[in-house]
C-alpha positions, 0 to 999 in steps of 0.5 A: 086494878091499874089504880091499885097497882099505881098506888102500890108502885107509888108507895114503894117509890116513897118507901125507897126514897125514905130509906135512901134519905135515911142512909144518906143522913147516916152516911153523912154523919159517919163521914163527918164523925170520922173527919171532924173528931180529931185524935185529941178529942178521942184521947179525952175518952179512950186511949186512941193514939196514946200508949196503952188501952185495948185494940177496940180503943185504937179504932176511931168512932167514925170508923165504927160508924162507917162499917155499921152503915155499910153493914146496914145497907148490905142487910136491908136493901138490894144493891144495884150497880151499873156501868162503870160502878161495877169496875169501881166496886171490883177495884175497891173490893180488891183493894180492901182484900189486900188489907184483910190478907195483910192483917194476919201477916202482921199478927204473925210478924208481931206487928199487930199494933199497926193494924189499927192504922190500916183499918182507920186510914185505908179499910175505912176508906174502902168501906166509905167507897162502897157506901158511896157506890151503893147509894147511887150517883145523886146521893154520892154528889149530895154526900160530896156537897156535905163534905165540901161544906164542912171543909169550907166551914173548917176554913172559915173557923181556921181563919177566925182562929188565926185572927183571934189566936184561940182554937175551937177544939183542944190541941195539946201539941206545943208549937213555936207559933200559933197555928189554927186547926179549924175542924181538922186534927192538925194545922197541916191538915187544915191546909191540905184539906182546904187546898184539896177542896178547891179543885172539887168545888169547881165540879159542883152544881153551885152557882159561879159566884158561890163557887168563886166565894168558896174557893176564896174562903178555902184559899184564905183558910189554907194561908191561915193554916200556916201550911206553906207547901199547901198554900203554894200548891193551892195557888198553883191549883187555882192557876191550873184550873183557870188555864186548863179547864174547858169553858163550855159555850165559848169558841176556842178564841173566846176561851183564850180571851176570857181565860186571859182576862180571868187570869189577870184579874185573879193574879191582881186579886191574889196579890192584893189578898196576899198583901192583906194576909201578910199585914194580918200576920197570917203569912208569918211563916213565909217571912223566913226561908222555906229551908228551916227546922221543919224542912231539916226534920223531913230530910234528917229523918232518912238518917234513921236507916244508919241505926237500923239493920237490914232485917228491920228494913226488909221485915219492919220493926217494933214501933216503940224501938223506932221511936226510941231511935228517933228520939235518942239518936236523931232528936226528932219527936216523930216521923214526918215522912210516909216512905220512911214510916211505912218502911220501918212499920212493915218492911220495904217489900210490904211498903212498896206493895202498899204504895203501888196498890194505893196509887193503882186504886186512886188511878181506878177512881180517876179513870174517866173523871174530869180534869179538875178531879185529876188536878185536885187529887194531885194537889191532895197527894202532893200535900199529904206526901209532904208530911206523914198524913198517909202513914197515920190514922188520919182521914186524908184518904177517906176524904179524897175517896169520898170526893172523887166518887162524888164528883167523878161524873161531870155535872149536867146542865141544871135543866137536864139534871131531872131528866137524867135522874128520870132516865136512870130510874127507868134504866134496867141495872146491869148488875144487881144483888143483895 
């Protein structure tokens, strides 16, 4: 009987592993679809970000895929949460409930057109967070590795695009100067994603030399994107990671010495790299002052409040009317400011509520996370707030949530990884359900 029971348990374990692998592949595909397929590619098939079209066309194919994967997980496997996962799930569920309650309000106020943006940018991120929590720590880290690998590849492609002046994917927006996009939707996104990834690469279990190479590739990709704010943030991020992160296995005195040597080497190598990038023409946007036309547009956008009423500020206004004022009065093509965009879309009280709950949710994900995750998140948010990434149908929030959940637990030493997995498998979960 014991042999029969052992064979049964072994078969059950193989089945669970096969199902977990299947959901890992499906989740990775869904996350990559949402991140890599740009609005430009979507518009070639449906009216995703162009005027007209039905509401289902306004949602990204990756968003549909994420919700389908979440539904499949809920329908086919038991859900086990343990330890801090319970708190994270509660925070995610509460944050998602806010948007589910907000959608009827927008319909009543005649702002239903904004629902697609909230679903694509924020509800999809909540669904991705639940998928990550339901699949377990090892799968979470593997999904994070997939996304980081995609970002490193995007930086490589962006660098090649900058050198060849030819993009891999279509990008119909006319610009004064060629800028690459890699596997992202915009040059600024290439810079922001590359800068964000630098801090999370430090938290992987990859070898030191692989991590150093990836960081160098991501830094060059940030420079190639022409995103000046992201490049400055990335440079500061690397210095902060060197100075602030603890170096295990060394005494305090030896840590200071090793960090000083590493810092000097990094500064020297960085200066040489900057010289090479300048000579290659990848830093042409730094040849002028930072206070150029793009900077003026980000400041001038606040003049729009001179042309709207207090009712529009408090309750929001029609997006088409906002664009008319923007084009005719301010002579700007679009709003490159998240605070202005959210205020005019939903009204100031709702915009304030969205901002407060967003930072609360990110803080919940950061609690007990490594210092490198805090630094990477600060860089990500600073880069996103320098444009309209948080007020558009972009995958910025989704990507940040995935990486935070993937790497919020420090990686154990290589020899202890298998032992930790064995212990987790034998521990009884604190909460379980379907």
